[in-house]
LUMGUVEX-21520 format. One record per residue (C-alpha): residue number from 1; residue in three letters; x negated, y negated, z. Coordinates in pm, 1 decimal, padded with zeros to 6 digits. Layout:
! LUMGUVEX-21520
+-----+------+----------+----------+----------+
| pos | code |       xx |       yy |       zz |
+-----+------+----------+----------+----------+
| NUM |  ALA |        X |        Y |        Z |
...
+-----+------+----------+----------+----------+
This chain:
! LUMGUVEX-21520
+-----+------+----------+----------+----------+
| pos | code |       xx |       yy |       zz |
+-----+------+----------+----------+----------+
|   1 |  MET |  00000.0 |  00000.0 |  00000.0 |
|   2 |  SER | -00141.1 | -00336.5 | -00095.6 |
|   3 |  ARG | -00222.7 | -00610.4 |  00149.2 |
|   4 |  LEU |  00010.4 | -00833.6 | -00051.6 |
|   5 |  ASP |  00301.9 | -00608.1 |  00033.8 |
|   6 |  GLU |  00209.3 | -00631.4 |  00398.3 |
|   7 |  TRP |  00193.1 | -01010.5 |  00376.0 |
|   8 |  LEU |  00527.3 | -01032.1 |  00202.9 |
|   9 |  GLY |  00694.3 | -00789.0 |  00450.2 |
|  10 |  ARG |  00769.1 | -00531.6 |  00180.1 |
|  11 |  ALA |  00574.0 | -00250.0 |  00340.5 |
|  12 |  PRO |  00842.3 | -00146.6 |  00590.5 |
|  13 |  LEU |  01100.0 | -00150.6 |  00313.2 |
|  14 |  LYS |  00891.9 |  00072.8 |  00090.4 |
|  15 |  GLU |  00837.1 |  00315.1 |  00378.1 |
|  16 |  ARG |  01209.2 |  00321.9 |  00442.1 |
|  17 |  ILE |  01276.0 |  00378.8 |  00073.0 |
|  18 |  ALA |  01029.9 |  00669.9 |  00072.3 |
|  19 |  GLU |  01198.7 |  00820.2 |  00376.7 |
|  20 |  LEU |  01540.6 |  00785.4 |  00215.9 |
|  21 |  GLU |  01419.1 |  00937.2 | -00108.4 |
|  22 |  ALA |  01279.3 |  01234.2 |  00086.1 |
|  23 |  GLU |  01608.5 |  01268.6 |  00273.7 |
|  24 |  LEU |  01795.0 |  01245.4 | -00057.7 |
|  25 |  GLU |  01583.3 |  01525.9 | -00199.0 |
|  26 |  ARG |  01651.9 |  01741.2 |  00105.8 |
|  27 |  GLN |  02023.1 |  01671.8 |  00079.5 |
|  28 |  ARG |  02011.8 |  01749.7 | -00293.8 |
|  29 |  ASP |  01844.1 |  02082.9 | -00217.1 |
|  30 |  ARG |  02101.4 |  02159.7 |  00051.2 |
|  31 |  TYR |  02383.8 |  02066.0 | -00186.0 |
|  32 |  GLU |  02247.8 |  02288.5 | -00458.4 |
|  33 |  ALA |  02207.3 |  02578.1 | -00211.0 |
|  34 |  GLU |  02556.4 |  02522.3 | -00074.3 |
|  35 |  SER |  02697.7 |  02503.3 | -00426.8 |
|  36 |  GLU |  02530.1 |  02832.5 | -00508.1 |
|  37 |  ARG |  02673.7 |  02988.7 | -00194.6 |
|  38 |  ARG |  03017.3 |  02852.8 | -00278.8 |
|  39 |  ALA |  02992.3 |  02982.8 | -00632.0 |
|  40 |  GLU |  02897.3 |  03324.1 | -00498.4 |
|  41 |  ALA |  03186.3 |  03307.7 | -00251.2 |
|  42 |  VAL |  03422.5 |  03216.3 | -00534.5 |
|  43 |  ARG |  03296.3 |  03507.5 | -00740.7 |
|  44 |  GLU |  03334.9 |  03744.1 | -00442.1 |
|  45 |  ARG |  03680.9 |  03608.6 | -00372.9 |
|  46 |  GLN |  03779.0 |  03656.4 | -00736.5 |
|  47 |  THR |  03640.8 |  04012.3 | -00731.6 |
|  48 |  ALA |  03828.7 |  04087.3 | -00411.2 |
|  49 |  GLN |  04146.8 |  03938.1 | -00552.8 |
|  50 |  GLU |  04114.2 |  04149.4 | -00865.8 |
|  51 |  ARG |  04073.8 |  04461.4 | -00653.0 |
|  52 |  ILE |  04374.2 |  04362.0 | -00441.5 |
|  53 |  ASN |  04577.0 |  04316.9 | -00758.1 |
|  54 |  ARG |  04472.6 |  04660.8 | -00885.8 |
|  55 |  LEU |  04557.7 |  04823.2 | -00551.4 |
|  56 |  GLU |  04896.0 |  04650.1 | -00539.8 |
|  57 |  ASP |  04969.5 |  04768.1 | -00893.7 |
|  58 |  ARG |  04871.1 |  05125.0 | -00800.1 |
|  59 |  ILE |  05084.6 |  05113.6 | -00485.1 |
|  60 |  ALA |  05382.3 |  04990.1 | -00687.3 |
|  61 |  GLN |  05323.1 |  05269.7 | -00938.9 |
|  62 |  LEU |  05307.0 |  05536.1 | -00666.7 |
|  63 |  GLU |  05615.2 |  05396.2 | -00492.3 |
|  64 |  GLY |  05799.9 |  05415.9 | -00823.1 |
|  65 |  GLU |  05692.0 |  05778.2 | -00865.2 |
|  66 |  LEU |  05797.9 |  05850.0 | -00505.9 |
|  67 |  ASP |  06139.2 |  05695.4 | -00567.1 |
|  68 |  ARG |  06182.0 |  05911.5 | -00875.5 |
|  69 |  VAL |  06082.5 |  06222.4 | -00679.1 |
|  70 |  ASP |  06325.9 |  06129.1 | -00399.4 |
|  71 |  ASP |  06599.4 |  06073.9 | -00656.0 |
|  72 |  ASP |  06525.5 |  06412.9 | -00809.0 |
|  73 |  GLU |  06534.4 |  06574.2 | -00462.1 |
|  74 |  ARG |  06868.2 |  06410.1 | -00386.8 |
|  75 |  ARG |  07009.0 |  06514.6 | -00721.6 |
|  76 |  LEU |  06890.6 |  06873.7 | -00675.4 |
|  77 |  GLU |  07198.7 |  07066.8 | -00565.0 |
|  78 |  TYR |  07378.6 |  07392.2 | -00630.4 |
|  79 |  ARG |  07578.8 |  07391.6 | -00949.0 |
|  80 |  ARG |  07851.2 |  07591.2 | -00776.8 |
|  81 |  ARG |  07925.6 |  07741.3 | -00436.1 |
|  82 |  GLU |  08195.7 |  07993.6 | -00353.2 |
|  83 |  ARG |  08272.4 |  08219.7 | -00057.7 |
|  84 |  LEU |  08363.6 |  08567.2 | -00180.0 |
|  85 |  ARG |  08549.5 |  08853.7 | -00020.2 |
|  86 |  GLY |  08794.4 |  09123.2 | -00120.2 |
|  87 |  GLU |  08893.3 |  09151.7 | -00484.9 |
|  88 |  ARG |  08716.8 |  08831.8 | -00585.3 |
|  89 |  LEU |  08389.3 |  08966.5 | -00444.3 |
|  90 |  ARG |  08430.7 |  09289.8 | -00638.8 |
|  91 |  GLU |  08493.2 |  09096.7 | -00961.3 |
|  92 |  VAL |  08180.4 |  08883.9 | -00920.0 |
|  93 |  LEU |  07961.1 |  09180.9 | -00828.9 |
|  94 |  ASP |  08087.0 |  09378.4 | -01129.3 |
|  95 |  ARG |  08012.6 |  09083.2 | -01354.5 |
|  96 |  LEU |  07661.4 |  09045.0 | -01219.2 |
|  97 |  ARG |  07591.0 |  09415.5 | -01251.1 |
|  98 |  SER |  07715.7 |  09414.5 | -01611.1 |
|  99 |  VAL |  07448.5 |  09166.8 | -01727.2 |
| 100 |  ARG |  07177.5 |  09327.4 | -01941.3 |
| 101 |  ALA |  06846.6 |  09193.1 | -02066.3 |
| 102 |  GLY |  06531.0 |  09324.3 | -02224.6 |
| 103 |  PRO |  06275.8 |  09519.8 | -02023.5 |
| 104 |  GLU |  06174.2 |  09314.6 | -01718.1 |
| 105 |  GLY |  06416.9 |  09041.9 | -01817.8 |
| 106 |  ILE |  06599.0 |  08999.3 | -01484.2 |
| 107 |  LEU |  06443.8 |  08934.0 | -01142.9 |
| 108 |  THR |  06607.3 |  09048.6 | -00818.4 |
| 109 |  ALA |  06440.0 |  08955.9 | -00488.8 |
| 110 |  SER |  06512.3 |  08910.3 | -00120.9 |
| 111 |  VAL |  06448.6 |  08566.4 |  00024.6 |
| 112 |  ASP |  06425.5 |  08545.8 |  00401.2 |
| 113 |  GLY |  06363.8 |  08251.0 |  00627.2 |
| 114 |  GLY |  05987.9 |  08257.9 |  00567.8 |
| 115 |  SER |  05790.1 |  08144.7 |  00267.8 |
| 116 |  LEU |  05945.0 |  08182.4 | -00074.7 |
| 117 |  PRO |  05794.6 |  08467.8 | -00279.8 |
| 118 |  GLU |  05566.7 |  08327.9 | -00548.8 |
| 119 |  THR |  05750.1 |  08528.4 | -00815.2 |
| 120 |  VAL |  06077.5 |  08358.8 | -00721.2 |
| 121 |  SER |  05913.5 |  08014.9 | -00717.8 |
| 122 |  ASP |  05768.1 |  08072.1 | -01063.6 |
| 123 |  ALA |  06100.1 |  08196.6 | -01200.6 |
| 124 |  LEU |  06306.6 |  07906.5 | -01061.3 |
| 125 |  GLY |  06055.0 |  07625.4 | -01102.9 |
| 126 |  ASP |  06177.9 |  07292.1 | -00963.7 |
| 127 |  ARG |  06496.9 |  07453.8 | -00833.1 |
| 128 |  ALA |  06314.3 |  07703.9 | -00611.6 |
| 129 |  ARG |  06388.9 |  07486.5 | -00308.5 |
| 130 |  LEU |  06756.5 |  07573.7 | -00341.3 |
| 131 |  ALA |  06676.3 |  07944.0 | -00305.2 |
| 132 |  ALA |  06478.7 |  07873.4 |  00011.8 |
| 133 |  GLU |  06769.8 |  07674.4 |  00154.8 |
| 134 |  ALA |  07006.8 |  07965.3 |  00087.8 |
| 135 |  ALA |  06791.5 |  08216.9 |  00280.2 |
| 136 |  PRO |  06848.9 |  08484.1 |  00386.4 |
| 137 |  CYS |  06988.1 |  08588.6 |  00049.8 |
| 138 |  LEU |  06932.3 |  08782.7 | -00269.2 |
| 139 |  VAL |  06814.5 |  08587.2 | -00570.5 |
| 140 |  CYS |  06898.7 |  08702.6 | -00922.7 |
| 141 |  VAL |  06751.8 |  08514.5 | -01219.5 |
| 142 |  ASP |  06685.7 |  08605.3 | -01580.0 |
| 143 |  ASP |  06394.8 |  08498.2 | -01797.9 |
| 144 |  ALA |  06619.0 |  08285.5 | -02022.8 |
| 145 |  GLY |  06765.2 |  08080.8 | -01738.9 |
| 146 |  LEU |  07120.8 |  08193.2 | -01813.3 |
| 147 |  LEU |  07153.5 |  08374.0 | -01480.3 |
| 148 |  SER |  07037.7 |  08199.3 | -01164.7 |
| 149 |  VAL |  07218.7 |  08274.9 | -00839.8 |
| 150 |  ALA |  07161.9 |  08324.0 | -00467.7 |
| 151 |  LEU |  07399.4 |  08561.3 | -00295.9 |
| 152 |  ASP |  07448.5 |  08655.5 |  00068.5 |
| 153 |  ALA |  07431.9 |  09030.6 |  00117.8 |
| 154 |  PRO |  07533.9 |  09124.8 |  00475.5 |
| 155 |  THR |  07367.0 |  09466.1 |  00481.5 |
| 156 |  ALA |  07119.0 |  09454.6 |  00193.2 |
| 157 |  PRO |  06773.4 |  09600.5 |  00252.4 |
| 158 |  SER |  06470.4 |  09384.2 |  00189.1 |
| 159 |  ILE |  06399.1 |  09391.8 | -00184.0 |
| 160 |  GLU |  06054.2 |  09309.6 | -00312.3 |
| 161 |  PRO |  06062.4 |  09088.3 | -00624.5 |
| 162 |  THR |  06145.6 |  09328.9 | -00907.8 |
| 163 |  TRP |  06181.5 |  09262.8 | -01280.5 |
| 164 |  ASP |  06417.8 |  09500.5 | -01458.3 |
| 165 |  ASP |  06671.7 |  09500.0 | -01739.2 |
| 166 |  ARG |  06961.2 |  09446.6 | -01494.9 |
| 167 |  VAL |  07044.7 |  09303.1 | -01153.1 |
| 168 |  ALA |  06953.5 |  09540.3 | -00866.6 |
| 169 |  LEU |  07270.6 |  09515.6 | -00656.9 |
| 170 |  ASP |  07454.8 |  09786.9 | -00466.9 |
| 171 |  PRO |  07822.2 |  09703.0 | -00394.3 |
| 172 |  SER |  07798.4 |  09882.3 | -00059.3 |
| 173 |  TRP |  07575.7 |  09600.3 |  00064.9 |
| 174 |  PHE |  07873.1 |  09365.6 |  00043.1 |
| 175 |  ARG |  08173.9 |  09576.2 |  00145.0 |
| 176 |  PRO |  08265.3 |  09775.7 |  00455.3 |
| 177 |  THR |  08229.2 |  10145.0 |  00376.6 |
| 178 |  GLY |  08214.9 |  10458.3 |  00588.7 |
| 179 |  SER |  08218.4 |  10459.6 |  00966.6 |
| 180 |  PHE |  08040.6 |  10180.3 |  01155.4 |
| 181 |  LEU |  08050.6 |  09964.6 |  01467.6 |
| 182 |  LEU |  08072.8 |  09586.5 |  01462.3 |
| 183 |  ALA |  07996.7 |  09410.6 |  01791.4 |
| 184 |  LEU |  08054.6 |  09043.2 |  01866.2 |
| 185 |  VAL |  07860.9 |  08890.3 |  02154.2 |
| 186 |  ARG |  07863.4 |  08545.3 |  02308.2 |
| 187 |  ALA |  07728.9 |  08429.4 |  02641.9 |
| 188 |  ASP |  08069.8 |  08488.9 |  02799.3 |
| 189 |  LEU |  08252.7 |  08722.7 |  02556.9 |
| 190 |  PHE |  08204.7 |  09068.2 |  02409.1 |
| 191 |  ALA |  08414.1 |  09260.8 |  02158.7 |
| 192 |  LEU |  08339.4 |  09580.8 |  01970.6 |
| 193 |  GLY |  08531.7 |  09761.3 |  01702.7 |
| 194 |  ARG |  08484.9 |  10095.6 |  01532.1 |
| 195 |  TYR |  08579.6 |  10083.1 |  01167.8 |
| 196 |  GLU |  08650.0 |  10322.1 |  00885.9 |
| 197 |  GLY |  08590.7 |  10105.0 |  00583.3 |
| 198 |  ASP |  08789.1 |  09787.6 |  00640.2 |
| 199 |  GLU |  09025.0 |  09944.4 |  00898.1 |
| 200 |  ARG |  08956.9 |  09906.0 |  01269.5 |
| 201 |  VAL |  09032.5 |  10235.2 |  01448.0 |
| 202 |  ASP |  08903.9 |  10157.8 |  01796.9 |
| 203 |  TYR |  08837.3 |  09851.0 |  02009.0 |
| 204 |  VAL |  08691.4 |  09738.6 |  02340.5 |
| 205 |  GLY |  08642.4 |  09383.1 |  02461.0 |
| 206 |  PHE |  08602.8 |  09169.1 |  02770.6 |
| 207 |  GLU |  08515.1 |  08822.9 |  02892.9 |
| 208 |  SER |  08278.3 |  08736.6 |  03177.1 |
| 209 |  ASP |  08289.6 |  08453.2 |  03427.0 |
| 210 |  VAL |  07995.9 |  08237.3 |  03319.7 |
| 211 |  LYS |  07957.7 |  07884.7 |  03451.5 |
| 212 |  GLY |  07987.6 |  07608.7 |  03194.4 |
| 213 |  ALA |  07797.8 |  07280.3 |  03164.3 |
| 214 |  HIS |  07670.7 |  07102.9 |  03474.6 |
| 215 |  SER |  07606.3 |  06730.2 |  03498.0 |
| 216 |  LYS |  07418.0 |  06698.2 |  03828.4 |
| 217 |  GLY |  07040.9 |  06679.5 |  03841.4 |
| 218 |  GLY |  06771.4 |  06773.4 |  04088.0 |
| 219 |  PHE |  06783.4 |  07087.2 |  04297.2 |
| 220 |  SER |  07156.0 |  07149.8 |  04242.2 |
| 221 |  GLN |  07099.2 |  07151.8 |  03867.3 |
| 222 |  ALA |  06815.7 |  07405.2 |  03894.1 |
| 223 |  ARG |  07023.8 |  07623.9 |  04125.6 |
| 224 |  PHE |  07319.5 |  07600.4 |  03890.0 |
| 225 |  GLU |  07102.4 |  07707.2 |  03594.0 |
| 226 |  ARG |  06967.8 |  08008.1 |  03786.0 |
| 227 |  ILE |  07320.9 |  08118.4 |  03872.1 |
| 228 |  ARG |  07438.1 |  08072.7 |  03514.7 |
| 229 |  GLU |  07140.9 |  08260.9 |  03368.3 |
| 230 |  GLY |  07205.9 |  08545.6 |  03608.5 |
| 231 |  GLN |  07570.0 |  08559.8 |  03500.9 |
| 232 |  ILE |  07468.0 |  08569.2 |  03134.0 |
| 233 |  ASP |  07215.2 |  08846.0 |  03203.5 |
| 234 |  ASP |  07486.8 |  09047.8 |  03376.9 |
| 235 |  HIS |  07721.6 |  08990.2 |  03083.0 |
| 236 |  LEU |  07460.7 |  09101.6 |  02827.7 |
| 237 |  GLU |  07380.1 |  09411.5 |  03033.1 |
| 238 |  ARG |  07748.0 |  09500.5 |  03044.8 |
| 239 |  SER |  07763.5 |  09446.2 |  02667.6 |
| 240 |  ARG |  07460.8 |  09670.1 |  02614.1 |
| 241 |  GLU |  07622.0 |  09947.7 |  02815.2 |
| 242 |  ALA |  07944.2 |  09916.9 |  02614.4 |
| 243 |  ILE |  07752.0 |  09947.4 |  02286.3 |
| 244 |  ALA |  07552.7 |  10245.3 |  02410.4 |
| 245 |  GLU |  07870.2 |  10420.1 |  02522.4 |
| 246 |  ALA |  08041.5 |  10350.9 |  02189.7 |
| 247 |  LEU |  07743.8 |  10478.7 |  01992.1 |
| 248 |  SER |  07731.0 |  10801.0 |  02190.2 |
| 249 |  ALA |  08106.4 |  10860.5 |  02168.7 |
| 250 |  ALA |  08175.6 |  10755.3 |  01809.8 |
| 251 |  GLU |  08080.9 |  10921.0 |  01487.6 |
| 252 |  ALA |  07958.0 |  10587.2 |  01353.8 |
| 253 |  ASP |  07627.3 |  10582.3 |  01170.5 |
| 254 |  ARG |  07568.2 |  10207.0 |  01173.6 |
| 255 |  LEU |  07582.8 |  09916.1 |  01414.7 |
| 256 |  TYR |  07618.1 |  09552.4 |  01310.2 |
| 257 |  LEU |  07572.6 |  09281.1 |  01572.5 |
| 258 |  VAL |  07706.7 |  08926.5 |  01530.8 |
| 259 |  GLY |  07776.4 |  08619.5 |  01742.4 |
| 260 |  GLN |  07571.0 |  08346.6 |  01908.9 |
| 261 |  ARG |  07214.0 |  08367.8 |  01782.0 |
| 262 |  ASN |  07035.8 |  08365.1 |  02119.6 |
| 263 |  ALA |  07276.6 |  08622.0 |  02266.5 |
| 264 |  VAL |  07250.1 |  08841.1 |  01955.4 |
| 265 |  ASP |  06869.9 |  08832.2 |  01957.9 |
| 266 |  GLU |  06843.4 |  08910.4 |  02329.1 |
| 267 |  LEU |  07093.2 |  09195.1 |  02315.1 |
| 268 |  ALA |  06943.5 |  09344.0 |  01997.1 |
| 269 |  ALA |  06600.6 |  09355.2 |  02161.3 |
| 270 |  ASP |  06739.7 |  09562.7 |  02451.8 |
| 271 |  LEU |  06933.5 |  09822.1 |  02251.0 |
| 272 |  GLU |  06791.2 |  10172.0 |  02215.0 |
| 273 |  THR |  06956.5 |  10191.8 |  01872.5 |
| 274 |  PRO |  06878.0 |  09864.5 |  01695.5 |
| 275 |  PRO |  07148.5 |  09709.8 |  01476.8 |
| 276 |  GLU |  07112.9 |  09751.9 |  01101.6 |
| 277 |  ALA |  07207.0 |  09388.5 |  01049.1 |
| 278 |  THR |  07270.5 |  09077.9 |  01258.6 |
| 279 |  MET |  07441.3 |  08750.9 |  01176.9 |
| 280 |  THR |  07528.6 |  08425.2 |  01347.3 |
| 281 |  VAL |  07904.5 |  08370.2 |  01335.4 |
| 282 |  ASP |  08129.3 |  08108.0 |  01490.0 |
| 283 |  ALA |  08411.6 |  08325.9 |  01623.1 |
| 284 |  THR |  08616.2 |  08178.7 |  01906.1 |
| 285 |  GLY |  08926.9 |  08268.4 |  02100.3 |
| 286 |  ALA |  09021.3 |  08583.9 |  02287.3 |
| 287 |  PRO |  08796.3 |  08888.2 |  02233.0 |
| 288 |  GLU |  09019.0 |  09078.9 |  01989.1 |
| 289 |  SER |  09109.3 |  08783.4 |  01769.2 |
| 290 |  ALA |  08747.9 |  08663.9 |  01779.7 |
| 291 |  LEU |  08637.7 |  09008.5 |  01660.3 |
| 292 |  ASP |  08877.4 |  08985.0 |  01366.8 |
| 293 |  ASP |  08728.4 |  08645.8 |  01274.9 |
| 294 |  ALA |  08376.7 |  08786.3 |  01308.3 |
| 295 |  PHE |  08464.2 |  09083.1 |  01083.5 |
| 296 |  ARG |  08589.0 |  08849.6 |  00810.1 |
| 297 |  SER |  08282.8 |  08626.1 |  00840.5 |
| 298 |  PHE |  08041.6 |  08918.8 |  00831.0 |
| 299 |  TRP |  08193.9 |  09068.0 |  00516.4 |
| 300 |  THR |  08223.1 |  08734.4 |  00334.7 |
| 301 |  ALA |  07943.8 |  08662.7 |  00088.3 |
| 302 |  GLU |  07852.6 |  08314.2 | -00029.0 |
| 303 |  LEU |  07758.3 |  08272.4 | -00393.2 |
| 304 |  ARG |  07535.3 |  07978.9 | -00485.1 |
| 305 |  VAL |  07463.1 |  07903.8 | -00848.7 |
| 306 |  ILE |  07113.0 |  07756.5 | -00852.9 |
+-----+------+----------+----------+----------+
């Protein structure tokens, strides 16, 4: 700096200018760095927004597919349902048994409450769920899709999936034939009939004093439940003895057990001669009339066209 500048008082100003220029350069560098960071942030934000848009589009697509699947599930229903007994049952069975196809053209299979046999799933495709809902049942379907039914069979044996040229049905699975016993059991009621075909030729029945519902809690509730369970146990033991006596005295070769599911299962497990078939039925009233209702329910088959 020249002495003249000092004399004229310009030296401090020049120093200040130099300081400001240095500060300006620093601020310019900071601005450029901040601008770069902001540009990078904008690019990252744009990239993130693009990804969000793609994800939202994919979610909307999947939700649309889900709605279509739900609509298909709701629309999937039996084409026809009919409860069959008597002459009408005979007509339908005869019609089914008259169907003929080429070798291995018709599938007959049992469907229980477990997993659906793969053969049945393959044969029915998207409608296989309807067969599972109908279980336990027999499924009959042909390879052309003209025949596709699920049918209750009260006394049918378990049939492994079998392809043949005709439906594998035996009418005796659906109709009362020969001599047999049908027992109805509830927690408080028992009725048993011996039948020759569809005619009842003998009967025994009784009701037991079993406590009903109880609304109190605590100890009294627990005591009440113990008393009630004991009464039910006594009733089921009496029912077991009645069945055993009937089996030993009658010339019946089969026993069918129906009624409340928990009572049926418990009694069936205690019998020396297990029932050939069981079924849950809603038969109410006095023992004899309830047995008549149970007989009709047991020998009524439901046809579902899949």
